[in-house]
C-alpha positions as CSV (number, residue, x, y, z in Angstrom):
1,X,-22.2,-37.8,37.5
2,X,-20.2,-40.6,39.0
3,X,-20.8,-42.1,42.4
4,X,-17.3,-42.3,44.0
5,X,-16.8,-44.8,46.8
6,X,-14.3,-44.5,49.6
7,X,-12.4,-47.3,51.3
8,X,-14.9,-47.7,54.1
9,X,-17.7,-48.6,51.6
10,X,-15.5,-51.2,50.0
11,X,-14.3,-52.6,53.3
12,X,-17.8,-52.9,54.8
13,X,-18.9,-54.6,51.5
14,X,-16.0,-57.1,51.6
15,X,-15.9,-57.8,55.3
16,X,-19.7,-57.8,55.9
17,X,-18.9,-57.0,59.5
18,X,-21.9,-54.5,60.0
19,X,-25.2,-55.5,58.5
20,X,-26.6,-52.0,58.0
21,X,-23.4,-50.6,56.5
22,X,-23.1,-53.7,54.3
23,X,-26.5,-53.1,52.9
24,X,-25.8,-49.5,52.1
25,X,-22.4,-50.5,50.6
26,X,-24.0,-53.3,48.5
27,X,-26.7,-51.0,47.2
28,X,-24.2,-48.3,46.3
29,X,-22.1,-50.8,44.4
30,X,-25.2,-52.3,42.6
31,X,-26.2,-48.8,41.6
32,X,-23.0,-48.2,39.7
33,X,-20.2,-47.2,42.1
34,X,-17.0,-45.8,40.6
35,X,-13.6,-46.8,42.0
36,X,-10.5,-44.6,42.0
37,X,-7.1,-46.3,42.2
38,X,-6.2,-44.2,45.2
39,X,-9.1,-45.8,47.1
40,X,-8.2,-49.3,46.0
41,X,-4.6,-48.6,47.4
42,X,-6.2,-47.6,50.7
43,X,-8.2,-50.8,50.8
44,X,-5.1,-52.9,50.1
45,X,-3.2,-51.1,52.9
46,X,-6.0,-51.8,55.4
47,X,-6.7,-55.3,54.5
48,X,-3.0,-56.2,54.4
49,X,-1.9,-54.2,57.4
50,X,-4.8,-54.2,59.8
51,X,-6.6,-57.5,58.8
52,X,-3.5,-59.4,57.8
53,X,-5.1,-60.9,54.6
54,X,-2.5,-62.8,52.7
55,X,-1.3,-61.0,49.5
56,X,-2.5,-63.7,47.1
57,X,-6.0,-64.0,48.7
58,X,-6.3,-60.2,48.9
59,X,-5.3,-59.8,45.2
60,X,-7.9,-62.4,44.2
61,X,-10.7,-61.0,46.2
62,X,-10.0,-57.5,45.0
63,X,-9.9,-58.6,41.3
64,X,-13.5,-60.0,41.9
65,X,-14.5,-56.7,43.5
66,X,-13.1,-54.6,40.6
67,X,-15.5,-56.4,38.3
68,X,-18.4,-55.2,40.4
69,X,-17.5,-51.5,40.3
70,X,-16.7,-49.1,37.5
71,X,-13.2,-47.6,37.0
72,X,-11.5,-45.6,34.4
73,X,-9.0,-48.2,33.4
74,X,-10.1,-51.6,34.7
75,X,-7.3,-53.4,32.9
76,X,-4.8,-51.3,34.9
77,X,-6.4,-52.3,38.1
78,X,-6.5,-56.0,37.1
79,X,-2.8,-56.0,36.1
80,X,-1.8,-54.2,39.3
81,X,-3.7,-56.7,41.5
82,X,-2.2,-59.6,39.6
83,X,1.3,-58.2,40.0
84,X,0.6,-57.5,43.7
85,X,-0.5,-61.0,44.3
86,X,2.6,-62.6,42.7
87,X,5.4,-60.2,43.9
88,X,6.5,-58.4,47.0
89,X,6.1,-54.9,45.5
90,X,4.0,-52.3,47.3
91,X,0.6,-51.9,45.6
92,X,1.3,-48.3,44.5
93,X,4.4,-49.6,42.7
94,X,2.2,-52.4,41.1
95,X,-0.1,-49.6,39.9
96,X,2.8,-47.8,38.2
97,X,4.0,-51.0,36.6
98,X,0.4,-51.7,35.4
99,X,0.1,-48.2,33.9
100,X,3.3,-48.8,32.1
101,X,2.3,-52.2,30.8
102,X,-1.4,-51.4,29.9
103,X,-1.2,-47.8,28.8
104,X,2.4,-47.4,27.8
105,X,3.0,-44.7,30.5
106,X,6.6,-44.0,31.1
107,X,7.6,-44.6,34.8
108,X,10.8,-43.1,36.3
109,X,11.9,-44.6,39.6
110,X,14.9,-45.1,41.8
111,X,13.4,-48.3,43.1
112,X,15.4,-51.2,41.6
113,X,12.5,-53.7,42.1
114,X,10.2,-51.4,40.1
115,X,12.7,-50.8,37.4
116,X,13.3,-54.6,37.0
117,X,9.5,-55.0,36.5
118,X,9.5,-52.2,33.9
119,X,12.4,-53.7,31.9
């Protein structure tokens, strides 16, 4: 059975803004936490929108974090974060581009910026 973590676990771990919550988050991650892309998208949204972390710094820090947790397709997350850090695309669009690039998934979109990345 996997141990899925929510955005709050990852945020407390990254921000270290509450010592007791950080310790629980750290232990959970060390014990083999599993990260879903949907949760990573929420973390990006919060750190970008609420904490105003610059995109490049955010992408870099999350790439480090994704090496500390398990995920189904870590190469997709890494590519999505790299794309996010170097473009103006929304993170979910970066995930779609990464699924296309890494797994060959077909992506259909009306978004011109996404379609340019897929070409």
